[in-house]
Structures are given as structure tokens and as C-alpha cells.
MARLUM-119187 format. One record per residue: residue number from 1; x negated, y negated, z negated of N, C-alpha, C in turn; residue in one letter. Coordinates in steps of 0.05 Angstrom, whole numbers, plus 5000, padded with zeros to 4 digits. Layout:
# MARLUM-119187
i,nu,nv,nw,cau,cav,caw,cu,cv,cw,aa
NUM,X,Y,Z,X,Y,Z,X,Y,Z,A
...
//
This chain:
# MARLUM-119187
i,nu,nv,nw,cau,cav,caw,cu,cv,cw,aa
1,5166,5445,5315,5148,5445,5294,5123,5455,5305,M
2,5127,5483,5316,5099,5494,5324,5086,5476,5346,A
3,5100,5464,5367,5090,5448,5389,5075,5425,5376,F
4,5091,5411,5358,5075,5384,5345,5048,5402,5331,V
5,5046,5420,5315,5022,5430,5303,5005,5431,5320,L
6,5012,5448,5348,4992,5453,5369,4986,5430,5381,A
7,5000,5407,5390,4989,5381,5396,4972,5371,5377,L
8,4973,5365,5351,4956,5356,5334,4928,5370,5340,V
9,4930,5396,5334,4906,5409,5330,4885,5413,5356,L
10,4904,5402,5379,4886,5402,5409,4873,5377,5413,A
11,4884,5360,5395,4868,5332,5401,4842,5331,5393,L
12,4821,5316,5410,4794,5313,5402,4789,5298,5379,P
13,4772,5306,5365,4762,5299,5339,4744,5273,5338,C
14,4759,5251,5328,4736,5225,5331,4726,5227,5304,A
15,4724,5243,5283,4714,5244,5252,4720,5216,5239,G
16,4713,5221,5215,4718,5199,5197,4701,5170,5202,E
17,4711,5148,5199,4700,5125,5212,4674,5118,5193,A
18,4654,5110,5203,4633,5096,5186,4644,5074,5175,A
19,4627,5059,5156,4634,5034,5141,4633,5012,5162,A
20,4615,5015,5179,4618,4994,5201,4637,4991,5220,A
21,4652,5020,5225,4666,5021,5244,4696,5024,5237,D
22,4698,5015,5211,4730,5019,5200,4745,4997,5211,R
23,4774,5005,5218,4788,4986,5233,4819,4991,5218,R
24,4828,4959,5212,4854,4958,5206,4878,4973,5215,S
25,4901,4980,5209,4922,4991,5226,4931,4965,5249,G
26,4919,4944,5240,4937,4920,5259,4922,4917,5284,S
27,4890,4934,5281,4874,4934,5307,4884,4953,5329,D
28,4907,4968,5318,4918,4991,5338,4940,4982,5350,F
29,4956,4958,5344,4977,4949,5345,4979,4937,5374,M
30,5001,4934,5384,5007,4919,5411,5003,4885,5401,A
31,4989,4875,5425,4989,4847,5421,5012,4830,5409,P
32,5033,4836,5417,5062,4826,5407,5064,4827,5379,E
33,5057,4854,5370,5059,4858,5341,5043,4842,5322,T
34,5018,4846,5335,4996,4830,5320,4996,4798,5317,R
35,5012,4790,5342,5019,4757,5336,5044,4757,5317,A
36,5060,4777,5315,5079,4771,5297,5073,4766,5270,M
37,5051,4783,5263,5038,4787,5233,5028,4759,5232,Q
38,5013,4750,5253,4992,4727,5247,5007,4701,5245,A
39,5028,4707,5251,5046,4677,5254,5071,4678,5229,D
40,5062,4661,5207,5081,4666,5183,5111,4656,5188,D
41,5111,4639,5208,5145,4637,5220,5157,4656,5235,M
42,5137,4678,5246,5148,4700,5259,5153,4723,5243,S
43,5136,4728,5221,5129,4746,5208,5156,4753,5192,N
44,5169,4774,5188,5193,4777,5176,5192,4785,5144,P
45,5167,4793,5140,5159,4797,5114,5156,4770,5094,A
46,5158,4750,5113,5154,4721,5092,5175,4713,5083,M
47,5196,4732,5091,5225,4724,5073,5221,4735,5049,L
48,5209,4752,5048,5207,4773,5021,5185,4758,4999,W
49,5167,4745,5015,5147,4730,5000,5164,4707,4990,V
50,5178,4695,5005,5193,4669,4993,5213,4680,4967,A
51,5226,4704,4973,5243,4705,4952,5222,4717,4925,D
52,5201,4728,4928,5183,4731,4908,5174,4705,4895,G
53,5170,4689,4903,5160,4660,4894,5182,4652,4877,E
54,5207,4652,4887,5234,4648,4868,5233,4660,4844,Q
55,5232,4689,4849,5230,4707,4827,5202,4695,4804,S
56,5183,4693,4815,5156,4683,4796,5170,4659,4779,W
57,5185,4643,4790,5189,4622,4769,5216,4622,4750,H
58,5228,4651,4759,5254,4654,4742,5254,4663,4719,R
59,5268,4645,4695,5259,4663,4667,5280,4688,4668,P
60,5269,4709,4658,5286,4733,4646,5282,4748,4628,E
61,5300,4765,4617,5290,4781,4596,5297,4763,4569,G
62,5295,4779,4541,5303,4770,4524,5289,4749,4514,A
63,5259,4742,4524,5243,4724,4517,5248,4693,4535,A
64,5266,4695,4557,5269,4677,4568,5243,4668,4588,G
65,5229,4689,4591,5201,4681,4604,5204,4684,4632,R
66,5189,4663,4648,5181,4672,4679,5159,4686,4680,A
67,5151,4694,4701,5118,4698,4707,5100,4674,4705,C
68,5115,4654,4716,5099,4631,4716,5095,4620,4689,A
69,5112,4628,4667,5105,4614,4637,5082,4629,4626,T
70,5072,4649,4635,5046,4657,4623,5022,4655,4645,C
71,5025,4660,4668,5006,4657,4695,5007,4630,4703,H
72,5027,4612,4705,5026,4588,4716,5027,4589,4747,G
73,5006,4572,4762,5008,4566,4791,4995,4600,4799,D
74,5018,4609,4816,5005,4643,4827,4981,4632,4846,A
75,4984,4608,4859,4966,4608,4884,4935,4607,4872,T
76,4932,4600,4847,4904,4603,4830,4900,4625,4811,R
77,4922,4634,4798,4921,4656,4779,4920,4681,4790,S
78,4933,4685,4815,4932,4708,4827,4919,4713,4852,M
79,4900,4695,4856,4881,4694,4875,4861,4721,4870,R
80,4865,4738,4885,4845,4761,4882,4857,4785,4866,G
81,4876,4777,4858,4886,4806,4837,4892,4829,4856,V
82,4907,4822,4875,4918,4848,4891,4892,4864,4903,A
83,4871,4848,4903,4848,4862,4917,4836,4881,4897,A
84,4845,4876,4874,4834,4897,4846,4849,4918,4841,R
85,4874,4925,4855,4892,4947,4845,4888,4968,4866,Y
86,4894,4991,4856,4902,5000,4823,4878,4997,4806,P
87,4891,4990,4783,4869,4982,4762,4878,5001,4738,A
88,4862,5008,4721,4864,5019,4698,4885,5002,4673,F
89,4906,5019,4666,4923,5004,4644,4922,5018,4620,A
90,4916,5001,4596,4914,5010,4571,4939,5022,4560,E
91,4959,5008,4572,4987,5022,4560,4991,5045,4567,A
92,4981,5057,4593,4995,5086,4605,4968,5100,4602,T
93,4948,5094,4596,4923,5112,4598,4910,5119,4630,G
94,4920,5108,4650,4917,5117,4673,4919,5088,4692,R
95,4916,5096,4718,4917,5069,4738,4943,5066,4737,P
96,4955,5044,4747,4977,5030,4759,4970,5010,4781,V
97,4985,5016,4801,4986,4998,4825,4999,4969,4818,D
98,4998,4955,4834,5010,4923,4832,5040,4920,4823,L
99,5049,4939,4835,5079,4942,4830,5082,4952,4802,S
100,5070,4974,4795,5064,4987,4766,5060,4961,4743,G
101,5045,4944,4754,5030,4925,4733,5058,4907,4730,R
102,5070,4897,4750,5089,4878,4752,5115,4890,4728,I
103,5120,4915,4735,5141,4926,4717,5132,4929,4687,N
104,5103,4935,4681,5095,4935,4656,5094,4905,4642,L
105,5091,4889,4652,5089,4859,4647,5121,4853,4639,C
106,5134,4860,4660,5164,4857,4652,5173,4866,4624,R
107,5169,4896,4619,5179,4907,4597,5166,4900,4571,R
108,5142,4889,4574,5122,4880,4555,5129,4851,4543,T
109,5123,4835,4565,5124,4803,4559,5147,4786,4563,H
110,5169,4797,4580,5190,4781,4580,5214,4789,4560,Q
111,5213,4811,4548,5222,4834,4558,5245,4834,4579,P
112,5239,4851,4597,5268,4852,4616,5264,4880,4629,A
113,5289,4891,4634,5286,4920,4646,5265,4918,4672,P
114,5256,4940,4675,5235,4948,4703,5254,4946,4728,P
115,5241,4931,4748,5261,4932,4775,5254,4962,4783,F
116,5279,4970,4799,5277,4997,4818,5257,4996,4834,A
117,5242,5026,4834,5223,5030,4852,5236,5019,4886,S
118,5222,5012,4901,5224,5000,4923,5250,4986,4928,E
119,5258,4972,4906,5280,4954,4908,5265,4924,4916,S
120,5289,4909,4930,5282,4887,4941,5268,4866,4925,R
121,5275,4867,4900,5262,4849,4880,5235,4854,4874,E
122,5227,4880,4871,5204,4890,4866,5183,4887,4886,L
123,5191,4889,4913,5175,4887,4934,5173,4859,4938,L
124,5190,4847,4934,5186,4810,4942,5166,4800,4920,A
125,5167,4804,4895,5151,4798,4875,5124,4804,4884,L
126,5117,4835,4890,5094,4849,4892,5087,4832,4918,T
127,5097,4827,4940,5086,4815,4963,5077,4788,4955,A
128,5095,4775,4945,5085,4745,4938,5062,4743,4920,Y
129,5055,4764,4899,5031,4766,4885,5009,4769,4903,V
130,5010,4790,4922,4988,4806,4943,4987,4781,4959,A
131,5003,4763,4972,5001,4741,4989,4980,4722,4979,Y
132,4978,4715,4949,4959,4698,4944,4932,4714,4947,Q
133,4924,4734,4959,4897,4746,4962,4891,4751,4991,S
134,4909,4744,5010,4908,4744,5036,4882,4735,5049,R
135,4866,4757,5060,4841,4746,5074,4820,4751,5061,G
136,4824,4755,5034,4803,4762,5014,4794,4791,5017,M
137,4772,4798,5007,4759,4830,5013,4773,4844,4990,P
138,4779,4873,4995,4791,4890,4978,4759,4897,4958,I
139,4763,4895,4933,4745,4900,4917,4758,4921,4890,A
140,4755,4951,4899,4769,4967,4879,4745,4962,4853,P
141,4763,4964,4828,4747,4958,4803,4724,4983,4798,P
142,4704,4972,4789,4679,4991,4784,4685,5001,4746,Q
143,4712,5017,4747,4715,5021,4723,4716,5051,4716,D
144,4695,5064,4703,4691,5092,4702,4717,5106,4694,P
145,4732,5097,4675,4755,5111,4667,4774,5114,4695,R
146,4772,5104,4716,4783,5110,4738,4777,5133,4758,L
147,4750,5137,4748,4737,5160,4765,4748,5190,4768,D
148,4757,5200,4749,4777,5223,4752,4804,5230,4772,P
149,4817,5195,4769,4837,5192,4788,4834,5186,4813,F
150,4813,5171,4820,4803,5173,4844,4794,5193,4860,R
151,4781,5211,4841,4772,5238,4855,4797,5258,4859,A
152,4819,5255,4844,4844,5271,4845,4862,5254,4871,N
153,4854,5234,4871,4866,5223,4901,4851,5230,4924,G
154,4829,5234,4924,4808,5241,4947,4814,5273,4952,G
155,4819,5289,4928,4826,5318,4936,4853,5320,4946,A
156,4872,5299,4940,4900,5304,4951,4899,5295,4981,L
157,4883,5275,4983,4878,5269,5013,4867,5290,5030,Y
158,4853,5310,5023,4844,5327,5040,4859,5349,5039,E
159,4872,5357,5018,4890,5375,5019,4913,5382,5040,R
160,4916,5405,5051,4933,5411,5077,4960,5419,5049,R
161,4978,5407,5069,5014,5409,5058,5025,5410,5077,I
162,5054,5431,5070,5078,5427,5083,5077,5449,5102,G
163,5095,5454,5121,5097,5474,5139,5076,5468,5158,Q
164,5072,5444,5162,5053,5439,5187,5023,5445,5182,L
165,5016,5449,5156,4996,5456,5137,4971,5433,5149,D
166,4982,5407,5147,4959,5385,5152,4957,5367,5124,L
167,4927,5360,5125,4920,5339,5109,4925,5312,5120,S
168,4925,5291,5099,4916,5264,5107,4896,5263,5129,C
169,4874,5275,5118,4848,5274,5134,4849,5285,5156,A
170,4865,5306,5166,4864,5322,5189,4876,5302,5209,A
171,4893,5284,5203,4899,5264,5225,4879,5239,5227,C
172,4883,5222,5195,4870,5200,5201,4838,5193,5194,H
173,4825,5213,5188,4793,5219,5189,4790,5232,5224,D
174,4796,5255,5226,4787,5277,5244,4806,5266,5273,A
175,4823,5248,5273,4836,5245,5298,4849,5217,5302,R
176,4833,5193,5284,4841,5168,5287,4837,5157,5318,W
177,4851,5137,5329,4847,5129,5354,4861,5149,5374,G
178,4865,5168,5365,4884,5186,5386,4914,5182,5390,Q
179,4927,5193,5405,4953,5189,5403,4975,5213,5398,Q
180,4998,5205,5378,5013,5229,5371,5044,5218,5374,L
181,5057,5227,5393,5082,5223,5395,5086,5194,5409,G
182,5070,5188,5417,5072,5163,5432,5058,5139,5411,G
183,5047,5144,5384,5038,5127,5366,5003,5130,5369,S
184,4990,5111,5361,4963,5114,5359,4956,5118,5329,V
185,4942,5136,5320,4939,5148,5298,4915,5131,5280,I
186,4927,5115,5266,4901,5094,5250,4884,5106,5229,P
187,4868,5093,5220,4849,5106,5202,4857,5104,5172,Q
188,4879,5093,5168,4894,5098,5134,4880,5079,5118,A
189,4870,5052,5127,4869,5036,5106,4889,5019,5099,H
190,4894,5019,5074,4927,5005,5061,4914,4977,5060,P
191,4910,4960,5081,4900,4931,5081,4929,4909,5080,T
192,4950,4922,5082,4970,4904,5091,4997,4907,5076,A
193,4994,4919,5049,5021,4927,5036,5029,4907,5013,Y
194,5050,4905,5007,5073,4913,5022,5078,4901,5050,P
195,5091,4909,5069,5094,4905,5098,5117,4912,5110,L
196,5123,4895,5123,5143,4900,5147,5145,4915,5168,Y
197,5161,4937,5166,5154,4958,5186,5183,4962,5206,R
198,5172,4953,5232,5195,4955,5254,5213,4974,5253,L
199,5201,4998,5251,5216,5023,5246,5240,5024,5226,E
200,5226,5010,5201,5246,5009,5178,5260,4985,5186,W
201,5258,4963,5198,5274,4943,5194,5278,4928,5166,Q
202,5248,4930,5150,5252,4917,5128,5217,4924,5111,S
203,5217,4914,5090,5191,4914,5076,5189,4941,5061,V
204,5171,4947,5057,5165,4974,5048,5136,4977,5034,G
205,5131,4998,5016,5108,4998,4997,5093,5018,5009,S
206,5069,5015,5002,5048,5043,5009,5059,5070,5005,L
207,5067,5071,4983,5085,5092,4971,5109,5103,4995,Q
208,5119,5084,5004,5141,5094,5023,5133,5105,5040,R
209,5109,5094,5051,5091,5105,5078,5084,5132,5069,R
210,5067,5139,5046,5059,5162,5038,5081,5183,5042,L
211,5106,5176,5029,5122,5196,5030,5132,5207,5056,R
212,5135,5181,5072,5143,5190,5103,5123,5209,5115,N
213,5095,5203,5113,5077,5225,5121,5089,5251,5111,C
214,5085,5252,5087,5090,5280,5068,5116,5292,5087,M
215,5137,5279,5089,5163,5288,5101,5152,5292,5136,V
216,5140,5281,5142,5130,5286,5169,5118,5313,5176,G
217,5104,5320,5156,5086,5348,5158,5107,5369,5142,V
218,5130,5364,5138,5148,5380,5125,5139,5386,5097,R
219,5133,5371,5084,5128,5377,5052,5142,5359,5034,A
220,5148,5371,5012,5165,5357,4989,5157,5330,4984,E
221,5159,5309,4987,5143,5284,4982,5151,5275,4944,P
222,5126,5270,4934,5128,5260,4909,5147,5239,4905,Y
223,5159,5236,4888,5177,5215,4868,5164,5191,4868,A
224,5175,5166,4880,5166,5142,4878,5152,5136,4845,F
225,5129,5127,4846,5120,5126,4819,5105,5146,4810,G
226,5104,5168,4822,5093,5191,4817,5061,5182,4810,A
227,5050,5205,4792,5019,5196,4789,5004,5200,4815,P
228,5010,5225,4830,4994,5233,4851,4993,5212,4874,E
229,5014,5192,4873,5014,5173,4893,4997,5149,4884,L
230,4999,5138,4863,4979,5120,4854,4953,5131,4858,V
231,4945,5157,4850,4917,5165,4852,4907,5162,4885,D
232,4929,5172,4903,4926,5169,4926,4911,5141,4940,L
233,4932,5126,4925,4927,5096,4932,4902,5083,4916,E
234,4895,5093,4899,4872,5086,4889,4844,5099,4905,L
235,4845,5119,4917,4828,5132,4928,4824,5114,4959,F
236,4848,5112,4974,4852,5095,4996,4840,5067,4991,L
237,4843,5056,4974,4833,5030,4967,4807,5029,4965,M
238,4794,5045,4951,4766,5052,4956,4752,5055,4981,G
239,4763,5069,4999,4757,5073,5023,4754,5046,5043,R
240,4774,5029,5032,4774,4999,5048,4763,4978,5030,A
241,4747,4991,5011,4733,4966,4998,4716,4952,5024,G
242,4721,4922,5016,4706,4905,5031,4729,4893,5053,G
243,4743,4907,5061,4760,4901,5086,4782,4880,5075,M
244,4786,4860,5096,4804,4842,5086,4835,4854,5081,A
245,4849,4835,5063,4875,4835,5057,4890,4825,5077,L
246,4914,4835,5088,4930,4827,5110,4962,4820,5095,E
247,4965,4822,5072,4986,4821,5058,5004,4792,5064,T
248,5030,4789,5079,5041,4815,5089,5040,4823,5114,P
249,5037,4852,5117,5029,4857,5149,5054,4865,5159,G
250,5049,4872,5183,5072,4880,5208,5061,4902,5217,V
251,5079,4924,5218,5071,4946,5236,5098,4959,5252,R
252,5085,4980,5270,5104,4986,5293,5130,5003,5274,P
//
């Protein structure tokens, strides 16, 4: 543990990337992994997208409604939606991410039980909806109601935590592009979630990745769906504003 901390602190600092120098995590990957993401026939996350498309058309709940019952053709109605999340939800009085919005719709409009956090069903439907915005620029909503939550996400990003006493910024701003444990440290732009991670052999959410980082610095991770994780995502999507969505991504 002490060795890892010493290694991180010894790395030269690159500093936070300027807007013109922002790079997606895919830019730091091996050519073979980039090719896997770019080819829909090779991208394993497309299996989840296909499952999500089936779920989109499947009637569920007491009302017997499918997502398509209200929203119609997802290729048109969901175009650009993922680029604008997290967004403020009147029902909760705070921001929700795209998966949270899907579960809100299930509860209020179908109505049906919400999908479990990180379940294949939720990841698949979220990936399918986000896929409709692939290639579009991230466009964080300019909603003043989000300002305190975005500020909290920024504070969490800068806060040192865990036994290693590291913050998100300590790696992803100060030392992006350097190597740690054989892997390149990216700039932490969430441009491709949900994504397939080769390490996981599965699709996962940004919340799963954030929790992995917290465990990595020997901190207690927030529970799935915790407000802190949504606030962090809100802040991170703001930093990535204007960058292209890649969902569904592939990462090492």
C-alpha cells in the first residue's frame, strides 16, 4: 500500500487538461481495443444493446405498457437524451442519471418494479437508450437547480479519501497520461458508459467504475444509487461537455 502511494506521488504532474486538450479514455487504449469498440460486430457491449432494444418494446407492469408505448421509435425519440443526463427530476428534487430516469419511468408510468442496480436488464436498457446518442456532443443541462449538486460533485472529485489519501483529481487531473500499475491514467471523461470492460468481462455503469476507484484507494465506496455518485457523474459530465458520446464503449 505504501509503495503504491509513493509511486503515485512520484509521478510527474501533467495538470488538468485544457478544453482543447481533452481526450477520451479510448485515446489511451491499445489499437486492438479501439478497433473492438469501433466495430459493432466485435464490440461485446452490443449484446446488451440488443437486449435493451427488446426490453424497449416489451410491455410490462400493471398498465401493460412498453417504453415504446409512450416514446415510440427510440432512434428518433431518444436521440440526444443521454447527452443531457444527469438531469433534474421533479419527483426526487435532485438530479438522476439515465438509469435512475429509466427506473422512475418504470415506477410511475408502467408501473413496474424498478430494475436492480447494475442488473443486466437495467444496463441493457440504459445502453440501448444511450446508443441512440452515439457520436453526439455531451450537452450538460444549463439548469440552475443542478448547480448545488454539481458543486458537490466537484468537491467530491477534489476530496482526498481512503488509506491512500488520494482524490480523483490527484490521478486524473494531476497525472493523466502517466502509467500506474501498467495502465495509462486517463482524464476521467465519462464518454462511453455503460461500457464493456475487459477486466470485468461484462458491461458496467459509471457508478461501478467510481466504486472500483474508491476501493482502489482503500476507501469505503458509496452504495449504488447514492446521491454522491450521481453528483460526481453530474460534475464529470460537465467537464466532458462538447466531447462525443461513444456508448457503448470498450475499455481494458
